N, C-alpha and C positions, 0 to 999 in steps of 0.2 A: 326361633332361637335368638337370643340376644347376642349381639356382637360386642365382645369385651373391648375395653379401652386399649388393651395391649394389642389385640388383633387390628383394631382401627389404626393405631399408630404404625404398626408394621405395614399395613396397606399403603399408608401415606408415604412411608419410606420407599417402598417398592415403586410406587407411581413416580416419585421424584427421580429415582435412579433410572427408570426406564425412559422418562421424558428427557432427561439430560443426555442419555446415550443417543436418543433419536436426533436431538439437535446437532450432535457432533457427527453422526454417521450419515445424515441425510444427503449431504453433498460430497461425501468423502471420495467417491469413485471419480469425481471430476477434478480432484485436486492432484496435480501431477508433478509439481515442482515447488521450490521455495517461493513463497507468495509475496514477500515484501523485501525489497532491496533498497538501501543497503542493510537495514536493520537485521532482517532474517538471515541474509547471506553471512554477515559477520558472526552472528551467534553460531551458525552452523560451521563457519570457517574456523573459528576457534576450537570447536569440538573436533573438527577434522584434523587440526594441528595436534590436539591432544592424542588423537588416534593414530598419528604418524603420517598423515597426508601433508602434501606441500602446496598450500594455497597462498603462500606468503606474498607472492607478487601482487595479487589482486587485493589481499588484505592490506597491503601497504598503501594502497590508494583508496582506502575506506576509512570511515570515521572510527574512532575508538568506541568500543562497547565492552561492558563488563563481561566476565567469564562464568558467572555462577550457573546460569542455565545451560551453558555449553557443556559443563561437566556431565550433565544428565544425558547428553547426546552421544557421549563416547561409546557406550555399549551398542548403540544403534549402528555406529560406523563399523564396529567389529562384525556386525551381521553382514555388511557389504562384502567383507572378505570371504564370507561363506557363500557368496553368490546372490544375496538378497539385493534387489534393485534400490537405487536412491529414492525412487518414487514410493516404494514400499516402506522404507524407514521413515520417510516424511509423514506418511499416513499413520504409522505407528506412533510417532511423536504427537500427532494430533489426538489420537486415541488416549494418550496419557492425560490429556486435558480433562477427560471424563472423570478420572480419579481425583484430579485437583478440585474439581467442582463438587464431587461427592464429599471430599474432605472438608471443603468450606461449610457444607451443610451440616455434617456431623459435628464439627468444632463449634459451630454456632449453637446447635442444640445443647452441647455440653456446657457452653458458657452460660446460656440462659438457665440451665439447671444449677450450675455452681452459684450463680447470683440469686437464685430463688426468686426469679421474676414473677410478678403477679399476673400471669396469663394462663389460660387453660392450655393443656398439653397440645391440643389440636392446633390452636392459634400459634403456639410456639413453633411447631413443626412447619406450618404454612409460612410463618414469618422467616424462619431459617431458610426454607426453600426459595422464598422471594429474594432474599439478599444474595443467595448463591447464584440465582438466575438474573441478577441485576443486568440491565441492558449492556453495560460496559463489559461484563464478564462473558455473556453469551455471544457478543460480537467477536470477542477474541478467541473463543473456543475452537474456531476453525483455522487458527493460525498457529504454526509451530514456532513460537518464540516465547519470550519471557513472561508475557502478561498473565496468563492463567496461573502459572507457578508463583508469580508475585502475589496474586490474590491469596493463594493457599498459605504461603509462608507468613503473610501478614495476619491471617486468621489464627495461625499457630502461635504467633507472637502474642496476640491478644489473649488467647487461652492460657499461655504460660505466664503472662503478666497477672492474670486473675489468680492463678495457683500460687505464684510467688508472693503477691500482696496479701493473699488470704492466710498463708502459712509458709514463711520462707524456709526452703530446704535446698540442699546442694544439687539434687538431681534436676529439679525444675529450673533452678537458677542457671545451671550449666547449659541446658538446652535453650533457655531464653536468650542468653548472651550469644550462644552459637548461632541461633536463628537470626539475631540482629546483625551479626557479622555476615552471614550468608546473604541476607536480603540486600546489603550494600554491594556484595559481590555480584548480585544479579543486575542491579542498575543504580547508577549514581543518584537518581532522583529519590530513592528510598532513604536517603540520609535524613529526611524529615522525620521518618519513623524512629530512627536511631536517636535523634536529638530529643524527640518526645519521650522515648523510653528512658533516656539518661536523666531527663528532668524529673520524671516521676520517681525513678529509683532514688535519686538524690533527696528529693523531698520526703519520700517514704522513710529513708534511713534517718534523716534529720529529725523528723517528727516522732520516730519510734526508737531513737538511738539508745535510750536507757534500757529498753526491753529486748533489744535485738542481740543475738549471739555475735560477739565481736569477731569471731573466726569467720563467720558467714560474711560479714562486711569486708574482711580482708580477702576472702575468696572472690567476692564481686570485683574488688579493685584489681586483684592480680589477673583474673581471667580476662577482664576488660582490656588491661594493658597488653597481655599476651596476644589476644585476638586482634587488637589494633595493629600490633607489630606484624603479625602474620599476614593480615590483609594487605598492608603496605608492601611487604616483601613479595607476596604473591603477585600483586599487580605489576610490579616492576619485572618480575621474572616472566610472567605471561606475555607482557608487552614485548620484551626482548626476544622471546622464543617464537612468538606467533607472527609478529609484524616484521617485514623485511626492513632491516636497519634499526629495528627496535622502536619505531614510532609509527603511529597511524597518521593519515593525512590531516586530520583535524582532531581537536580535543574537546569538541562541543559537549560531549557527555561526561566530561571530567568535572569534579567539584571545583577545581581551581579556576576553570574557565568561567563558571557561573559566579564565583566570587568576584572575578574581574568585571563581569557584567553588572553585578550588584553595585560595585563602586562607580561604574559609569552612570548609574541611575541616581547618584547622590547630588541632585540639583532640584530646583523647584519643578521644572518640566519633567525631569526623570521620575520624581516622586509621584507626580500626577499620572504619568504613564503607568507606573507600577500599581497605583491604587485602582485605576481603571482596569488594568489587566487582572488584578485580584478579583474585582467585582464580576468581570466576565467569566472567570473560572468558577466562581461560586454560583453565578447565574446558571451555568450548565449543570452543576451538581443539584441545584434546587429544582430546575425544570425536569431534568432526566429522572429524578427520583419522585416526581410528582409532589414536591414540597416536603416529603417525609424526612429527608436529610436535614433540611432547615429546622423542622420541628424538633428533631433529635438534638441538633446543636443548641437550639434555644432551651430545651429541657436541661441539657448539661450545663449551660452557662448559668441559668437561674439557680439550679440545684447547688452548683459549686460555690456561687457567690453567697447563697444562703448559708451554706455549711461553713464557709470562711468566717462569716459574721458571727455565727454561733460559736465557732472555735475561739474567736477573739473575745466574746463575752462570757461564754460558758465553759471554755477549755474543752469543747467536745472534738474528738479526733475524727479524721476521715475514716469511713468504713470501706469495705472492699468495693461496694458499688461506686463510691465517689472516686476511688483510685482508678477504677476501670473507666469511668466516664471521663476523668481528666486525661488519661492516656489516649482514649479514642478521640476526644476533642482536639488535643494538641496534634495528634497525627493528622487529623482531617484538615486543620488550619495550616499546619506546617507543609503538608504535601501540596495543598492548593497555593501556598505561598511560593514554594519552589517552582511549581508550574507557571505561576504568574511571572517569576523572574525569567525562567527558561523561554517562555512564549510571550515576552513583553513586546508590544507593538508601539514603536516610538512615534506617537502622533505629532509631537511638537518638535520634530526634527526633519531634516531634508529627506530622509528615507521613509516618509510617511505612507508611500504607496507601494512598499515592497513586501508587505506581509500577505500570507495566504488568508483566505476568508475565514477559515476555522481557527486561526490563531487567537482570535478574540475570545472564543468560548471553549478553547481546547480542553477536552475532558479526560483523555486517556492517561495522562501523567498522574492524575490524582484519583481516578476511579477506584483504584484498588483499596483505598482506605474508607470508602463511603459506607460500607456495609454496617458497621456498628451504629452509625448515625441513623441509618434507615431503620434498624431494629429498634432503636430508642424512639424514633418517630412513630413506629407501629404501636409500640407500648403506650405512648402518650395518647394516641388517637383512640385506643381501646378504652382508656380512662379519660375520655374527652372532657368531662365535667371538671376534672382536677387540673387540667392543663390548658384552659381557655386562653390565658394571657400568652403562653408560649406559642400556641397555634396562631394567634393574631399577630404576634411579633414576627413569626416565620413568614407569613403571607405578606406582611408589610415590607419585610426585607427583600423578598423576591421582587416586589414592585420596584424598589430602589435599584436593584441589580438590572432589571429590565430597562429602566430609564438609561442607565449607564451604557448598556450594550447597544441599545438603539442609537444612542449618541455616537458610539464608536463606529457603527455601520454607516451612519450618516457621514462621518468623516471620510470613510472609504469612498462613498458615493461622490462626495465633494471633489475628491482627487481623481474621479473617473474610473474607479475600480469596480468591477462586478464582483460583489462579495462572495459569490458562489462559484466563480470560475474555477478556483483551485481548492474548493472545500472538500475535505476528506471525511467521508461518512464514518469510516471505521475508527476515527479519533473522537468524533463528537456526534454520535449517531442520531440522537433525539432531535437536535436542532436541524441536522441535515435532512431527516425524514420529513419534517414539517415545512421545510423551506419551500416558498413559492416565489418564483422569479418576479412576478409582477406585483407582489405584496409589499407596499412601501414600508409598513411598520411591522415587519415580520417578527422582530424581537418581542413586541407586545403580544403578538398572536401566539407564539410558542408559550409564553408565560401564561396566557389566558387558558390555553388548552390544558396545561399542567395543573393550573388552579381548579379547572373544571373537573378533572379526574379526581383531584384531591377532595373536592366538594362532594363528589359521589361517594367516596369512601367515608367521609364524615356522615353523610346522610344514612348510609348503611349501618353505621354504629348507632346512631340515634334511633333509627327505625327499629332495630332489633334489640329488644329489652334484654335478652339473655346474652347478647354480644358474642355469640359463638358462630352461628352459621352464616348469616348474611355478610358480616365483615370478613370472615374466612373465605367465603366465595368470591368476594370482591378482590381480596389479595391474590387468590388463586388465578382469577382472570388476568390480573396484571402480570403475574409470573408467566402464564401461558403466552400472553401477548408478547412479552419480552423474548421468550423462546422462539416464537414464530418469526419475530423481527430478526433474530440471529440467523435463522435458516435463510431468510430472504436476503439479508445482507451478504451472506456467503455466496449465494447463487448469483447475486448481482456482481459481486467482485470477480467471480469466475468468468462471467459473460464479458465483463469489461476488459479483462486481461487475456482473453482468448487470442487476440492478435499477437500478444507477446509469445504465447506458447508456439504459435505457428512460426513466428520469426526465428525463435531460438531452436526449436525442435528440428527444423529443416537443416540448420547448420550442424546440429548434433548428429543427425543421421549421416551427413556427408563426412564429418570428421571420423565417425565410427567405421567408415570404409577402410581406414588405415589401421595398421597394427598398433596396439597400445604403446609400443615403444617409440612410435613416430612422435617427435616433439611437436607441440602446439605453441605458437608464438602469437602475441598481439603487438602490432606496431604501436608503440606508446604515444600517448598524447596527454594533455593535461586537463581534459574535459571530464570531470568526475561523473557527471550524469550519463555520459555516453558509455560508461563502463557497465551500466546496469545489465544489459542483455548478455554481455560477456561473463558477468558474474553468475547469472543464471546458467549459462553454458558450463562454466566451471563446476557449479553444483551438480549438474547432470553428468559431467564426466567423472565425478568422484575422485578416485585416486590418481587420475591422470592430470597433471598440472598444466595450467595455461601460464606461460612465462611472458614477461614484458621485455621489449627492447626498443631502443630509439633508432630510427632509420639513419644510417650513416654514422652512428656513434656506438662503438663497442658492439657491433653486430655479432651474433653468435656464428661460429664457423659452420654449423650444420643447418643453415637456413634452406639449402637446396634439398635437404632430406625432410623438411618440416611442412606442416600445414601452417599457413600464415593468415592471420585474421587482421582486419582493419575496421575501424569504426566507419560506417557508411556516411557519417556526417563530416568526414575529413577527405574531401576530394583531392587535396594537394598530396596527401600521403598515399592515397590510392593511385594517383598518377605516378608517383615515385616508385611504388611497388610494381606497377605495370611495365616499367622499363626492364626489369629482371625476371619477373614471374608472370605466369598466366593468370588472368583474372577469370575465375571460374563461376563465381556465384555471389549474389547480393540478396540478403534476406530483407533488405530495407533498413536494417540497423547494423548488420555485420556483413562485411564483404570478405570473401575467401579467395586466397591466392595459393599457387603451388608451382614449383619448378617442373618443367617437362622431364627433367632428369630424375625426378622422384619416382621410385619403383611403383608407387601407388597412383601415379598420375591418371592412368586410364580409368581405374575404378572410381576415383574421386570425380573426374570430369563427367563420367556417365551418370553417377549418382546426383551430381549437381544439376544436370539436365532433367533428371527424373523429378527432383524436388521443385525445380522451376515449373514443370508441367503440372505437378500436383498442387501447387500453391493455389488455394481457393481464394477468390477475391473476397476482400472484407473491408469494411469501412474503418478508417483510421481518423480519429479526432485530432485536430491540431490545437496547440496551445495558443489561444487568441492573444495572450499577453506578449508572446514572442513575436507576433506579427506587427505590432504597432511600432513604427519608427518615425513617421511624420503624420501629423493630423491637426486639424482644427475641429472645434466641436461646439455644439450647443447643448444645453441641459434641459431636460424636461422631467420634473419630479424626481430629480436625482439620477435619471438615466443619461447615458452618454450617447450622443449622435455625432456622426462625422459628416462634414459638408464642405462644399466648395466655398472659397472665400475670394474676394476681389484681389487680395494680395498675391494670388498666383496659384491657386488650385491645390491646396493641401489635401492629402489623401492618406488612407490607411493602406500600408504596404509593408512587405517584409519577406525575408528569406524564410521559407516554411520549415527549414531545418530538417527536412526528410530527403532521403536519397530515393529517387524514383527511376526505375528502369523504363526503357522505351515501351510505350503502349498507350491505349486509350483509357482515360480516367473520367470519372464523374465526380465533380465537386458539389457537395450539398452545403449550401450556405443559408443558414437560418437568420433571417433579417426582418426588420420592421422599417418602413420608410414613411416619413411625414413631410408635409408641406410640398406636395407634388401637384402638378397641374394635369387635369384629365387630358388624355390624348397625346401627351408629350413623352419624351424620353427622360427618365429620371437621371440616368448616368450610365456607366458601364463598368464591367469587371474585366481586368486583363490578367493573363497569366503568361509569364515569359521568363527570361533569365536576368541576372543582375547586371548585364551589359545593356539593358534596355531593348533587347530583341523580343518582340511580342509574338507568341505562338498562337494565341487565341483571344478573341474579344467577345464578350457577351453584353448585349444591350439590355438595360433594365427599363421595362415599360411601366409608366405611371398607373395605367388602368388596373394593374394587378394589386395596387396598394392604396387605392383611394380612401379606404377607411382606416388607414394606418394599421391594417391587420398584419399580424406576424405570419410570414410566409417562408417556405423553403425554396430557394432558387437552385435548380439543378443544371449545372453547366458541364457538358461533355467537352473534354480537352484532349487532344492528341499530343502526348509528350514525346519528343524526339531529340536526343542529344542534350538533354538538360537533367542533371542529377539533383540540383537543389533549386527548384523553381521559385520565382517571386510571384506574389499575388497582389494586385492593387484594386482599390475601389475609388471611383470618381463620381461625383454628383454635380448636377447643373443647378445654377441659380440658388433658390432658397431651399431646395430639397435637401433633406438630411437622412442619413442611413444609420441605423443601429444594428450591429452585428452581434448575434448571440453565440452561434457555434459555426465552425467550419470543419467539415470532414471530407475525406476523399476515398474513393474506391476504384480499384483497377478492374475494368470490365473487359479488356482485351489486351493480349500480348502482341507486340509488333517486333518480332525477332529479326535482327539483321541477317541477310543472306550471306554467310561467310564461313570460312573454315572452322571458326570456333563453335558455330552452332550445328554444323552438319557433321564434322569429323567424328564426334562421339557416336553417331549413328552407324558409321562405316568401319569402325576400328576392327570389328570382328570378321569382316569380309576377307576371304583369301586373296593374295596378291594377284593370282592369275585369273580371277573371276572377272566377268564383264558386267559393268553396271551402267544403266541408262538413267539420265535425268529426264523425266517426262514433262514437256512443256504443255501444261494443261490448257492454258488460255491462248496459245498460238503466238505469244510474244517472247522474244529472247530475254533472258535474265542477265542483267548487266553484271551481277555478282558471280555468275556461273564460271567464267574463266579464272576468277581469283581463287576459288577453292578447288577447281579442277587441277590446277598446277600447284607447285610449291610443296607444302607438307603432305599433300595427298597425291603426289605425282606418280606413286607406284601403282595407283589404280587406273584402269582404262575406263574413262567415263565419257559417254556420248550423250548428246542431247537429241531426243526424238520427239515427234509430235504426238498429240493425244490419240490413243487407239491405233497406233501403227502396229506393225507386226512385232509381237513381243517374243523375241527369241534370245534375250539376254538372261543372265543368271539373277540379277537383282534390279529393281526399279525403285527410284526415289521420286515420290510425288510431293508437291507442295500441297498443304491442306487447303483445298478449296471447298466450297459448299457441296460440290458434286461428289468429290472424293469422300468428304466427311459423312455424307448421307448414307454411305454404306456400299457403294459400288466397288466390289472387289472382283477382279477378273478371274475366270476359270483357271484353276491350277496354280493360283497365287495365294500366298498367305502373308498376313502382316507379321513382319519379323521384329520391328522396333519402331517407335514413334516418339516425337516430342510435340510441343505445342504448335510447331510450324510445319513439320514434315512427317511423312510416313514412308518407311522402307519395306518393300515387298520382296519376298523370295519367290522365284519362279520354279516350281517343282515340275511343271509340264515341259519346260524348255529343254 
């Protein structure tokens, strides 16, 4: 039985729909909270405000973000009022991305049909599936923020532009202008699409003025003016109602801020910076699309120039295909231009070492307009004999971009920056996926790989005379590879952020021991980055707001009834809070305090101990850039090495910016050492405090690094009484050290023997009960009298030797190897325990 074309097309549709759903659902069960802060938090925060929640305090210390996507989240917040969890509504928001991607696919198919593109139906479907599954789109499919919705609305605008330019009518025009207004409500950067649409509509009206309905032209002008007014008024109203005081902490995402930045670039060096930034953004579009976007852009430029010349000579007007190409090309160039301004790296100024590594090739801001260019590139490649000069031009331009990008990374290397230290894969995935730490010319390498894949597609077209199956299979392989990359990126992101979940969830569990009416306060500070975990906590708490206050200034009257949070990176504020409140817990990023007068004190303190005991050790990576305060260096092929100098021993050192509770830690330091002498000591590593007190020193042996091999040094360090340690590296003589990564992992808790650690174990013991502390190792505990008296004086506590007559009601053991091994005495049961002590109840006594 022959399979009809209609059934074949339906099968392709179903396969696309299923594969898209798999990409989105694959890691869904492991996504439990808002994934990107500040961006994601603010989008959800504005939606929460629309739904009646009060997140104003934390929104007021966040950047400004537009509100268009937030409108879609309001119904999800309504579900939380019916008992649906915040985790569930976040996953529902991610599932909505499936429909956005399906919409991209269907709109692309309809556009190709409207334009009567000369491609077989099967190739049209595969091409539409490919652009819908473009790597930038599938990376964002597992994030509940504006990106996937932005892709969909842009494709809707392209479709409506085709319909309007084909035959102007009121319905399609109304929705086109409405979509343009909405896309700006979603993000400032989409203004490039609006400018492109305005230019095309103006040119379309001018070139067809005589034949157009004048009422329709008036309708366009009136609706445009009304929508511009509405968007301006709505922006002011939303800002006033959502952000505390009516303003966000920064206006980075405002058009006005980027106009000011554009003005600052109006100099010779600024223009050079902007040109290089634009080449970097285009480089990413070209490499990530395997040159197809460049081919599409070249086809559009050549065709439009040819048409303009024909119009000049022969008075021939643009057709619907030319208008569509013009809009797609202007959108593509305009959005890359805005991205170039927004992410411009000032090479020729004093701040040349301040940019992230992905700033040079940042792709996320313009990825949403790349689809039509890829479609046009697929079309040109199918008709490869007709578009040879366009294909050659595209490849040549990619080489030019690669030279520029390599130069820019060489500048970073010159200033001693590791280009990949802060590279964010979810913003420029293709370059990040191919990056190799030791590859000097990696910009050329990425371009080469992209050209190679493009060459394979060209070969498949030439090899296959019918130009259906092999080319289609090649495009399908690319689409599937992009989908798999999206799944992997999501899994990697989840793994990378697991420590955040542990840090915040533990605090959330403790706060939830209190009634929802108990206020939650954060001791205010001006470090925006330190708010990140608190914002995730606010998201988890949902309708329960986290309020800000400044210690000693306008303090709320109900602090003794509240849960008080403090940034763990602020030891001075923590010390101030400790004067009046009990310090109960530290997640590593959020410290928690509470008054003993609070009716929930006992529950919260017990839960805090439980969370401390359950906290699984995990490796935390330090930001290497934050550690560098003093150093001298030598360079080797662009790499930075730190070494001792005769002028007095410069070194890499710095406050690690983390709050560490007492315990034993293992620091994993990934290094390479050169110019060392066999049998000698290269230098040493110290860890201590900022007063110069050294707690541990590790000697680096030359014999481990004689071949300049990259090694991981593992240094066990006992931290005691230091919340924010310093780390230093020193080398002798000519030896030089290059540091790639530093991470730490807590491998053992060392809890102080005091009332704060033991009391929560004993609070449930009746006052007339007899309790004995068992001295398991035969030595008296210096801390024993301290907690026996004072706050716990109502209990009668005796100290007895190990295995004496057990005739008391309760026994407290310190966790030693012998006790932990499972020796529990007859008639006794474990009643409660933490990481340091076990409390037994004696049922036989």
